[in-house]
C-alpha positions as a LaTeX table, in Angstrom:
\begin{tabular}{lrrr}
\hline
Residue & $x$ (\AA) & $y$ (\AA) & $z$ (\AA) \\
\hline
Unk1 & $-129.14$ & 178.78 & 172.52 \\
Unk2 & $-132.46$ & 179.73 & 173.95 \\
Unk3 & $-135.57$ & 179.05 & 172.78 \\
Unk4 & $-136.42$ & 182.16 & 171.35 \\
Unk5 & $-132.86$ & 181.91 & 169.33 \\
Unk6 & $-133.66$ & 178.72 & 168.01 \\
Unk7 & $-137.70$ & 179.96 & 166.79 \\
Unk8 & $-135.76$ & 183.23 & 165.45 \\
Unk9 & $-133.65$ & 180.60 & 163.03 \\
Unk10 & $-136.26$ & 177.97 & 162.07 \\
Unk11 & $-138.65$ & 181.40 & 160.94 \\
Unk12 & $-135.44$ & 182.25 & 158.80 \\
Unk13 & $-135.31$ & 181.53 & 154.93 \\
Unk14 & $-132.59$ & 179.38 & 156.00 \\
Unk15 & $-133.79$ & 178.03 & 158.54 \\
Unk16 & $-136.73$ & 176.60 & 156.86 \\
Unk17 & $-134.22$ & 175.50 & 154.26 \\
Unk18 & $-132.20$ & 173.30 & 156.90 \\
Unk19 & $-135.48$ & 172.13 & 158.24 \\
Unk20 & $-136.95$ & 170.82 & 154.53 \\
Unk21 & $-133.52$ & 169.25 & 154.06 \\
Unk22 & $-133.28$ & 167.65 & 157.15 \\
Unk23 & $-136.84$ & 166.79 & 157.42 \\
Unk24 & $-136.39$ & 165.16 & 154.20 \\
Unk25 & $-133.93$ & 163.01 & 155.89 \\
Unk26 & $-136.11$ & 162.24 & 158.93 \\
Unk27 & $-139.09$ & 161.05 & 157.03 \\
Unk28 & $-137.21$ & 158.97 & 154.55 \\
Unk29 & $-136.33$ & 156.81 & 157.61 \\
Unk30 & $-139.85$ & 156.93 & 160.30 \\
Unk31 & $-142.49$ & 156.53 & 157.71 \\
Unk32 & $-146.09$ & 155.16 & 158.59 \\
Unk33 & $-145.86$ & 155.91 & 161.98 \\
Unk34 & $-149.43$ & 155.33 & 162.22 \\
Unk35 & $-150.55$ & 154.68 & 165.84 \\
Unk36 & $-147.43$ & 155.29 & 167.40 \\
Unk37 & $-146.21$ & 157.28 & 170.70 \\
Unk38 & $-143.87$ & 159.65 & 169.45 \\
Unk39 & $-141.25$ & 161.37 & 172.16 \\
Unk40 & $-139.79$ & 165.03 & 170.52 \\
Unk41 & $-136.64$ & 166.09 & 172.91 \\
Unk42 & $-134.60$ & 168.99 & 172.51 \\
Unk43 & $-135.88$ & 171.67 & 169.67 \\
Unk44 & $-137.46$ & 168.95 & 167.26 \\
Unk45 & $-141.58$ & 170.15 & 166.47 \\
Unk46 & $-140.34$ & 172.21 & 164.05 \\
Unk47 & $-139.92$ & 167.98 & 162.35 \\
Unk48 & $-143.05$ & 166.89 & 163.93 \\
Unk49 & $-145.84$ & 168.24 & 162.12 \\
Unk50 & $-145.53$ & 165.61 & 159.78 \\
Unk51 & $-146.78$ & 162.31 & 162.05 \\
Unk52 & $-149.53$ & 164.39 & 163.52 \\
Unk53 & $-152.49$ & 163.30 & 161.54 \\
Unk54 & $-151.83$ & 159.46 & 162.00 \\
Unk55 & $-149.36$ & 159.19 & 165.58 \\
Unk56 & $-151.02$ & 158.23 & 168.48 \\
Unk57 & $-149.65$ & 160.54 & 170.44 \\
Unk58 & $-146.40$ & 163.38 & 170.03 \\
Unk59 & $-145.44$ & 164.95 & 173.24 \\
Unk60 & $-142.24$ & 167.83 & 172.75 \\
Unk61 & $-140.13$ & 167.57 & 175.45 \\
Unk62 & $-137.90$ & 170.86 & 175.75 \\
Unk63 & $-134.72$ & 171.50 & 178.41 \\
Unk64 & $-135.10$ & 173.38 & 181.07 \\
Unk65 & $-131.68$ & 175.60 & 179.54 \\
Unk66 & $-133.65$ & 175.96 & 176.64 \\
Unk67 & $-137.05$ & 177.41 & 177.91 \\
Unk68 & $-139.88$ & 176.07 & 176.23 \\
Unk69 & $-142.52$ & 177.15 & 173.71 \\
Unk70 & $-146.60$ & 176.67 & 172.86 \\
Unk71 & $-146.96$ & 173.98 & 170.24 \\
Unk72 & $-148.47$ & 173.22 & 168.04 \\
Unk73 & $-150.25$ & 176.63 & 167.38 \\
Unk74 & $-153.62$ & 177.32 & 167.58 \\
Unk75 & $-153.89$ & 173.89 & 169.49 \\
Unk76 & $-153.69$ & 172.78 & 173.37 \\
Unk77 & $-150.73$ & 173.08 & 173.93 \\
Unk78 & $-148.26$ & 169.30 & 173.46 \\
Unk79 & $-144.62$ & 170.92 & 175.15 \\
Unk80 & $-143.28$ & 170.95 & 178.65 \\
Unk81 & $-139.95$ & 171.95 & 180.42 \\
Unk82 & $-137.99$ & 169.09 & 181.59 \\
Unk83 & $-134.82$ & 167.85 & 183.10 \\
Unk84 & $-133.58$ & 165.92 & 180.20 \\
Unk85 & $-132.19$ & 163.56 & 182.55 \\
Unk86 & $-135.29$ & 163.57 & 184.59 \\
Unk87 & $-137.63$ & 162.44 & 181.77 \\
Unk88 & $-141.80$ & 162.86 & 183.74 \\
Unk89 & $-142.63$ & 159.59 & 181.88 \\
Unk90 & $-143.62$ & 155.50 & 182.02 \\
Unk91 & $-140.81$ & 153.14 & 181.52 \\
Unk92 & $-141.37$ & 151.45 & 178.27 \\
Unk93 & $-144.28$ & 154.19 & 177.33 \\
Unk94 & $-142.03$ & 155.86 & 173.84 \\
Unk95 & $-142.31$ & 154.33 & 170.43 \\
Unk96 & $-139.92$ & 156.40 & 168.31 \\
Unk97 & $-137.51$ & 159.41 & 169.98 \\
Unk98 & $-136.23$ & 162.07 & 167.95 \\
Unk99 & $-133.46$ & 164.15 & 169.68 \\
Unk100 & $-132.55$ & 167.05 & 167.64 \\
Unk101 & $-130.85$ & 170.70 & 168.90 \\
Unk102 & $-130.59$ & 168.14 & 172.27 \\
Unk103 & $-127.99$ & 165.57 & 172.30 \\
Unk104 & $-124.62$ & 168.32 & 172.16 \\
Unk105 & $-126.01$ & 170.84 & 174.04 \\
Unk106 & $-126.44$ & 169.17 & 177.73 \\
Unk107 & $-124.11$ & 168.86 & 180.18 \\
Unk108 & $-125.92$ & 165.53 & 181.65 \\
Unk109 & $-124.90$ & 163.51 & 177.96 \\
Unk110 & $-125.28$ & 160.08 & 180.00 \\
Unk111 & $-128.27$ & 160.84 & 181.93 \\
Unk112 & $-130.43$ & 162.16 & 179.51 \\
Unk113 & $-129.13$ & 158.59 & 177.04 \\
Unk114 & $-129.94$ & 156.53 & 180.13 \\
Unk115 & $-133.27$ & 157.59 & 180.55 \\
Unk116 & $-134.21$ & 158.14 & 177.05 \\
Unk117 & $-133.85$ & 154.00 & 177.33 \\
Unk118 & $-135.57$ & 154.25 & 179.86 \\
Unk119 & $-139.00$ & 155.44 & 178.30 \\
Unk120 & $-139.07$ & 153.70 & 175.39 \\
Unk121 & $-140.50$ & 150.79 & 174.36 \\
Unk122 & $-138.90$ & 147.10 & 174.45 \\
Unk123 & $-138.96$ & 147.82 & 170.17 \\
Unk124 & $-138.48$ & 151.14 & 170.63 \\
Unk125 & $-136.25$ & 153.77 & 168.03 \\
Unk126 & $-134.47$ & 156.88 & 168.49 \\
Unk127 & $-132.67$ & 159.30 & 166.02 \\
Unk128 & $-130.66$ & 161.98 & 166.76 \\
Unk129 & $-129.79$ & 164.92 & 164.47 \\
Unk130 & $-126.39$ & 166.29 & 165.73 \\
Unk131 & $-123.79$ & 168.82 & 164.49 \\
Unk132 & $-121.13$ & 166.31 & 162.31 \\
Unk133 & $-117.74$ & 167.84 & 163.76 \\
Unk134 & $-115.96$ & 167.89 & 159.98 \\
Unk135 & $-119.09$ & 170.02 & 158.52 \\
Unk136 & $-119.11$ & 173.61 & 157.63 \\
Unk137 & $-122.45$ & 174.06 & 159.52 \\
Unk138 & $-120.23$ & 173.23 & 162.81 \\
Unk139 & $-117.60$ & 175.94 & 162.22 \\
Unk140 & $-120.71$ & 178.81 & 162.08 \\
Unk141 & $-122.08$ & 180.40 & 165.47 \\
Unk142 & $-125.16$ & 181.82 & 163.50 \\
Unk143 & $-126.93$ & 178.78 & 162.92 \\
Unk144 & $-127.68$ & 176.76 & 166.38 \\
Unk145 & $-125.68$ & 173.58 & 165.12 \\
Unk146 & $-122.30$ & 175.76 & 165.74 \\
Unk147 & $-123.39$ & 175.36 & 168.79 \\
Unk148 & $-122.34$ & 172.59 & 171.67 \\
Unk149 & $-120.46$ & 169.77 & 170.92 \\
Unk150 & $-119.91$ & 168.58 & 167.50 \\
Unk151 & $-119.78$ & 164.44 & 166.61 \\
Unk152 & $-117.69$ & 162.11 & 164.97 \\
Unk153 & $-119.64$ & 158.90 & 163.18 \\
Unk154 & $-117.43$ & 157.26 & 165.82 \\
Unk155 & $-117.57$ & 159.40 & 168.87 \\
Unk156 & $-122.01$ & 158.08 & 168.18 \\
Unk157 & $-121.03$ & 154.94 & 168.20 \\
Unk158 & $-119.10$ & 154.72 & 171.44 \\
Unk159 & $-121.99$ & 156.73 & 173.39 \\
Unk160 & $-124.58$ & 155.12 & 172.11 \\
Unk161 & $-123.46$ & 151.62 & 172.69 \\
Unk162 & $-121.50$ & 153.06 & 175.77 \\
Unk163 & $-125.71$ & 153.86 & 177.06 \\
Unk164 & $-126.94$ & 150.40 & 175.67 \\
Unk165 & $-127.88$ & 151.46 & 171.81 \\
Unk166 & $-126.99$ & 150.16 & 169.30 \\
Unk167 & $-127.05$ & 152.32 & 165.94 \\
Unk168 & $-129.35$ & 150.78 & 162.98 \\
Unk169 & $-129.18$ & 153.31 & 159.96 \\
Unk170 & $-127.01$ & 156.57 & 159.00 \\
Unk171 & $-128.26$ & 159.65 & 157.36 \\
Unk172 & $-126.59$ & 163.33 & 156.56 \\
Unk173 & $-127.61$ & 166.33 & 154.84 \\
Unk174 & $-126.81$ & 169.99 & 154.97 \\
Unk175 & $-123.63$ & 170.15 & 152.06 \\
Unk176 & $-124.53$ & 173.68 & 151.27 \\
Unk177 & $-122.66$ & 176.63 & 153.05 \\
Unk178 & $-124.75$ & 178.13 & 156.19 \\
Unk179 & $-125.04$ & 181.80 & 154.71 \\
Unk180 & $-128.52$ & 183.14 & 154.25 \\
Unk181 & $-127.87$ & 183.90 & 150.74 \\
Unk182 & $-131.00$ & 183.92 & 148.15 \\
Unk183 & $-128.68$ & 181.86 & 145.45 \\
Unk184 & $-127.37$ & 179.14 & 148.22 \\
Unk185 & $-131.15$ & 178.17 & 149.40 \\
Unk186 & $-131.86$ & 177.95 & 145.61 \\
Unk187 & $-129.26$ & 175.41 & 144.87 \\
Unk188 & $-129.05$ & 173.55 & 148.13 \\
Unk189 & $-131.64$ & 170.59 & 146.44 \\
Unk190 & $-129.06$ & 170.29 & 143.89 \\
Unk191 & $-126.32$ & 170.99 & 146.69 \\
Unk192 & $-127.68$ & 167.87 & 149.01 \\
Unk193 & $-128.01$ & 165.77 & 145.73 \\
Unk194 & $-124.36$ & 166.12 & 145.09 \\
Unk195 & $-122.71$ & 165.60 & 148.65 \\
Unk196 & $-125.03$ & 163.08 & 149.67 \\
Unk197 & $-123.25$ & 161.27 & 146.70 \\
Unk198 & $-119.69$ & 162.29 & 146.34 \\
Unk199 & $-118.92$ & 163.15 & 150.30 \\
Unk200 & $-121.49$ & 162.40 & 152.93 \\
Unk201 & $-118.70$ & 162.92 & 155.41 \\
Unk202 & $-118.69$ & 166.40 & 155.74 \\
Unk203 & $-122.46$ & 166.86 & 155.81 \\
Unk204 & $-123.48$ & 169.91 & 158.46 \\
Unk205 & $-125.11$ & 167.47 & 160.74 \\
Unk206 & $-124.93$ & 163.34 & 160.93 \\
Unk207 & $-128.53$ & 161.46 & 161.71 \\
Unk208 & $-128.23$ & 158.16 & 163.44 \\
Unk209 & $-130.82$ & 155.35 & 164.77 \\
Unk210 & $-130.41$ & 153.77 & 167.27 \\
Unk211 & $-132.09$ & 151.03 & 168.14 \\
Unk212 & $-132.91$ & 149.97 & 171.97 \\
Unk213 & $-130.87$ & 146.84 & 173.74 \\
Unk214 & $-133.74$ & 144.61 & 175.55 \\
Unk215 & $-131.04$ & 142.77 & 176.83 \\
Unk216 & $-129.56$ & 145.55 & 178.96 \\
Unk217 & $-130.44$ & 147.20 & 182.84 \\
Unk218 & $-129.26$ & 150.65 & 183.06 \\
Unk219 & $-130.72$ & 152.91 & 186.10 \\
Unk220 & $-129.61$ & 156.88 & 185.84 \\
Unk221 & $-127.02$ & 157.64 & 188.72 \\
Unk222 & $-129.59$ & 161.07 & 188.90 \\
Unk223 & $-132.17$ & 160.45 & 191.96 \\
Unk224 & $-135.75$ & 160.74 & 190.34 \\
Unk225 & $-137.95$ & 161.35 & 193.45 \\
Unk226 & $-139.79$ & 164.30 & 191.63 \\
Unk227 & $-141.04$ & 161.65 & 188.94 \\
Unk228 & $-142.45$ & 159.53 & 191.58 \\
Unk229 & $-145.30$ & 162.43 & 191.78 \\
Unk230 & $-146.07$ & 162.60 & 188.89 \\
Unk231 & $-148.81$ & 160.82 & 186.52 \\
Unk232 & $-147.70$ & 159.54 & 183.76 \\
Unk233 & $-150.30$ & 160.03 & 180.68 \\
Unk234 & $-148.95$ & 158.47 & 178.25 \\
Unk235 & $-149.60$ & 154.60 & 177.47 \\
Unk236 & $-147.52$ & 152.44 & 175.18 \\
Unk237 & $-149.57$ & 152.31 & 171.72 \\
Unk238 & $-149.94$ & 149.72 & 169.66 \\
Unk239 & $-146.97$ & 147.76 & 167.40 \\
Unk240 & $-146.44$ & 149.66 & 163.91 \\
Unk241 & $-144.07$ & 148.77 & 161.02 \\
Unk242 & $-141.26$ & 149.90 & 161.20 \\
Unk243 & $-139.92$ & 150.87 & 157.16 \\
Unk244 & $-136.43$ & 150.50 & 155.74 \\
Unk245 & $-134.99$ & 152.84 & 153.66 \\
\hline
\end{tabular}
């Protein structure tokens, strides 16, 4: 999936429905982000709008294989094309990271996770939205969630622990079939409530929040020579309060 495919999906009625349902679950975890520095990695910009008025700064990094698009519309761009395994940011400069269409599509999973660990502040948190291996959305390549590697909860837990993260909260979204039919879109909120109650394990996506293990020491195996020539303009933001669900 490249940035054109992703934009077309989120501009479609099905994509708008998916964005609303996933954004609802994200906002239930991250509510008051006043003064925070937020990084979106992958194609996270459709989900970052809610915090533009309160966050200290928001930046969107898009992997080179996907391509980059201007965001936000009508304003100076806050996005950049990057190598996800060599993020051009200072150590500990990010409070929160949101990864959407990133973890399942990268060829450098361990290095990307090490870089996220490096740029997160000691109290930093990261939220991953990934296709659920058991869900219907991973089986239809007509949506971005049908591309790349889907995950189970056990696989995510092991992957994050290996990268010195501790999973702290789990969520699920997208229980309606990934079909662009008006009656399915209208019934999606009801199906979402029913799915969360009856069978959360079969959601379309898994949402996991993880906390950086501050006692861990991790270095990327790939050289970050390009980073030494950059002058990151992002500084650690003031502390803010996290609200638990």
